[in-house]
C-alpha positions in Angstrom: 110.7 30.5 147.7 109.6 34.2 148.0 106.0 35.1 148.2 105.1 38.6 147.7 101.5 40.3 147.8 102.4 44.2 147.3 103.6 45.7 144.0 106.4 47.5 145.5 107.6 44.3 146.9 107.5 42.4 143.4 109.6 45.0 142.1 112.2 45.3 144.7 112.8 41.5 144.8 113.0 41.6 141.0 115.6 44.3 141.1 117.3 42.7 143.7 118.2 39.7 141.6 120.0 42.4 139.5 123.0 40.5 137.9 121.8 37.2 139.2 118.2 37.7 137.5 119.1 35.8 134.1 116.1 34.9 132.1 112.9 35.4 134.1 109.9 33.1 133.5 106.3 33.8 134.3 103.5 31.1 134.8 100.3 33.1 135.0 97.6 31.1 136.9 94.2 31.5 138.8 95.5 28.9 141.5 93.8 25.6 142.5 97.1 24.3 140.8 96.7 20.7 139.3 99.3 18.7 137.6 98.8 20.5 134.2 100.1 23.8 136.0 103.0 21.9 137.4 104.1 20.5 134.2 104.3 24.2 132.8 106.6 25.0 135.7 108.7 22.3 134.8 108.8 23.0 131.0 109.3 26.6 131.7 112.5 25.9 134.2 114.4 24.7 130.5 113.9 28.0 129.1 114.6 30.3 132.2 116.9 30.9 135.3 114.3 32.4 137.6 110.4 31.1 137.7 107.7 33.4 138.6 104.0 31.8 139.3 101.1 34.4 139.6 97.8 33.5 141.4 95.2 35.6 140.9 91.5 34.8 140.3 90.6 37.5 137.9 87.2 38.9 138.1 87.3 40.6 134.7 87.1 37.4 132.8 84.0 36.1 134.6 80.7 36.9 133.0 77.4 37.4 134.7 76.3 34.1 136.2 79.7 32.5 136.1 81.6 31.2 138.8 83.8 33.7 140.0 82.5 33.5 143.6 82.6 29.8 143.8 86.0 29.1 141.6 88.2 27.0 143.7 90.6 28.7 145.8 93.2 26.4 147.5 96.3 28.6 148.1 97.7 26.7 150.9 97.9 23.6 149.0 99.0 25.6 146.1 102.2 27.3 148.1 103.1 23.9 149.3 103.0 22.5 145.6 105.0 25.4 144.2 107.7 24.7 147.0 108.2 21.3 145.8 108.9 22.7 142.5 111.3 25.0 143.4 109.4 28.0 142.2 111.7 31.0 143.0 108.8 33.8 143.4 105.1 33.7 143.8 103.0 37.0 142.8 99.5 37.0 145.0 98.4 40.2 143.9 94.6 41.4 145.3 92.0 43.0 143.0 93.3 46.7 144.2 96.5 46.1 143.1 95.6 44.6 139.8 92.7 47.1 139.1 93.6 50.1 141.3 91.0 52.6 139.3 87.4 52.3 139.5 87.2 52.4 135.7 90.0 50.6 134.3 91.9 50.2 131.0 90.7 47.3 129.3 92.3 45.7 126.3 90.1 44.8 123.3 91.4 41.8 121.0 90.4 41.8 117.5 86.9 40.7 116.7 88.4 37.8 114.2 89.8 36.2 117.2 87.3 36.6 119.7 83.7 36.5 118.0 83.6 32.8 118.0 84.4 29.9 120.0 84.5 30.6 123.8 84.1 34.5 123.0 80.4 33.8 121.7 79.5 31.9 124.7 81.2 34.1 127.2 81.2 37.7 125.8 84.0 39.7 127.3 85.8 37.0 128.5 88.8 37.6 126.4 89.0 41.4 127.1 89.6 40.3 130.9 92.1 37.7 129.9 94.2 40.0 127.7 93.9 42.9 130.2 94.9 40.9 133.1 97.8 39.1 131.3 99.3 42.3 130.1 99.0 43.7 133.6 101.1 40.6 134.7 103.8 41.2 131.9 104.0 44.7 133.1 104.4 43.8 136.7 106.8 40.9 136.5 108.6 41.9 133.1 109.3 38.2 132.0 111.5 37.2 129.2 109.4 34.2 128.7 106.0 33.1 129.5 104.1 29.8 129.3 100.5 28.9 128.5 98.6 25.7 127.8 97.2 24.4 124.7 94.0 23.3 126.3 92.9 27.1 126.1 93.8 27.4 122.5 92.1 30.5 121.6 93.3 32.3 124.6 96.8 31.1 123.6 96.5 32.9 119.9 94.9 35.8 121.5 97.9 36.4 124.0 100.4 35.7 121.3 98.9 38.1 118.7 98.8 41.0 121.9 102.7 40.3 122.5 103.3 40.9 118.8 100.9 43.7 118.5 102.2 45.4 121.2 106.0 44.5 120.4 106.3 43.3 123.9 109.8 41.6 124.4 108.3 38.4 125.8 108.7 35.0 124.2 105.6 33.0 124.3 106.0 29.2 124.8 102.9 26.6 124.6 102.7 23.4 126.4 100.5 20.8 124.7 97.1 20.0 126.8 98.1 17.9 129.8 95.8 15.1 130.1 94.5 12.2 132.5 95.1 8.8 131.9 91.7 8.3 130.2 92.2 11.4 127.9 90.1 14.1 129.9 91.9 17.5 129.6 93.3 18.6 133.4 91.4 21.3 134.4 90.5 23.1 137.7 86.7 22.9 136.7 86.9 19.1 136.2 86.1 18.9 140.1 82.7 20.2 139.4 82.1 16.8 137.5 80.1 14.3 139.7 81.5 10.6 139.7 79.2 9.6 137.0 80.1 12.7 134.8 83.6 12.1 135.3 83.2 8.9 133.6 81.5 10.0 131.0 83.9 13.4 130.5 86.8 11.6 128.4 84.3 11.0 125.8 84.9 14.6 124.6 88.4 14.1 123.7 87.6 10.6 121.9 85.0 12.4 119.7 87.6 14.9 118.6 90.0 12.0 118.1 87.6 10.1 115.8 86.5 13.2 114.0 90.2 13.9 113.2 90.4 10.6 111.8 87.5 11.1 109.5 88.5 14.1 108.4 92.0 12.7 107.3 90.1 9.9 105.4 88.2 12.8 103.6 85.0 12.2 105.2 82.3 15.0 104.9 82.9 17.5 107.4 79.3 18.7 107.9 78.3 14.9 108.1 81.0 14.1 110.4 80.5 17.2 112.5 76.8 16.3 113.1 77.4 12.8 114.0 80.0 14.1 116.7 77.4 16.7 117.9 74.6 13.8 118.2 77.1 11.4 119.9 77.9 14.2 122.7 74.1 14.8 123.2 73.3 11.5 123.7 76.1 10.9 126.2 74.8 13.8 128.3 76.7 16.8 127.1 75.4 19.9 126.0 77.5 21.1 123.3 78.3 24.7 122.8 80.6 24.5 119.7 82.4 22.0 117.5 84.8 23.7 115.0 87.3 23.1 112.3 89.6 26.3 112.1 92.8 27.3 111.2 95.4 26.8 114.0 97.2 30.3 113.0 94.1 32.6 112.6 91.1 30.8 113.8 89.9 31.5 110.2 88.9 28.8 107.7 91.3 25.7 107.8 93.9 26.2 104.7 95.2 23.0 102.9 98.9 22.0 104.1 98.8 24.6 107.2 98.0 23.8 110.7 94.5 23.3 111.7 92.3 22.7 114.9 89.4 20.7 116.0 87.8 22.7 118.9 84.9 21.9 121.1 83.1 23.0 124.3 80.6 21.4 126.3 78.4 21.5 129.4 78.5 18.4 131.6 76.5 19.1 134.5 77.9 22.2 136.5 81.5 21.7 134.2 81.9 23.5 131.2 84.7 21.5 129.5 87.0 22.6 126.5 89.2 20.6 124.3 91.0 20.7 121.0 93.4 18.4 118.7 95.7 19.3 116.0 95.5 18.6 112.2 97.8 19.2 109.4 
């Protein structure tokens, strides 16, 4: 496994692969790798010949008062895990490499994808996400990149960016990787206390129950309010609970893929989750 920190070294390594390069896959991460990240790598290996993992805690996707400074950084453990997964190359840029200019270019995703869900609670977040992912795509030039469905809004925004900018990159999606009790794996789960961790799986359970009610043609408004109240009674602070198109994040369309999406705070952790409907 090769680890590089400078852009010229990255490009020299990628160029050096030449005819042995094959299809290159990219797994963008902010480090603090867990089993969900490692599953991304394993799935991606089925679609490419070379695997690149980037580790970069991106400051432009954190808003004021968010956890950029305290976001868990575990580089040594991450590199050991990637070595075990037979990763070919780890890209470790610093902030100056990623944003070399004092006033950097930023990507502005369409409002219809950002002015809802996490975009309302985290203004500017998806500008930062799109900007850093586009930079990574330009730096690595992957043939395929993979993202988890847990961050479903992010996934749709990246897919739209790739399509709109005609980037020659295939975007793969991995279903949310969960703990045995249903909690979606996330680096921020470690913010949960033991008592909060015992409560946290209720978020996914609530979505499953809500999906079942919609399938049985229960009232959306009544079912949503009941689910919201249940989360609050359990100790969550819900931020949103929505039923949207899985293709556009617009109103759900009969016979087309749909998604239930939720975000809620539990102690110091902000948890998100979603489940699919048809």
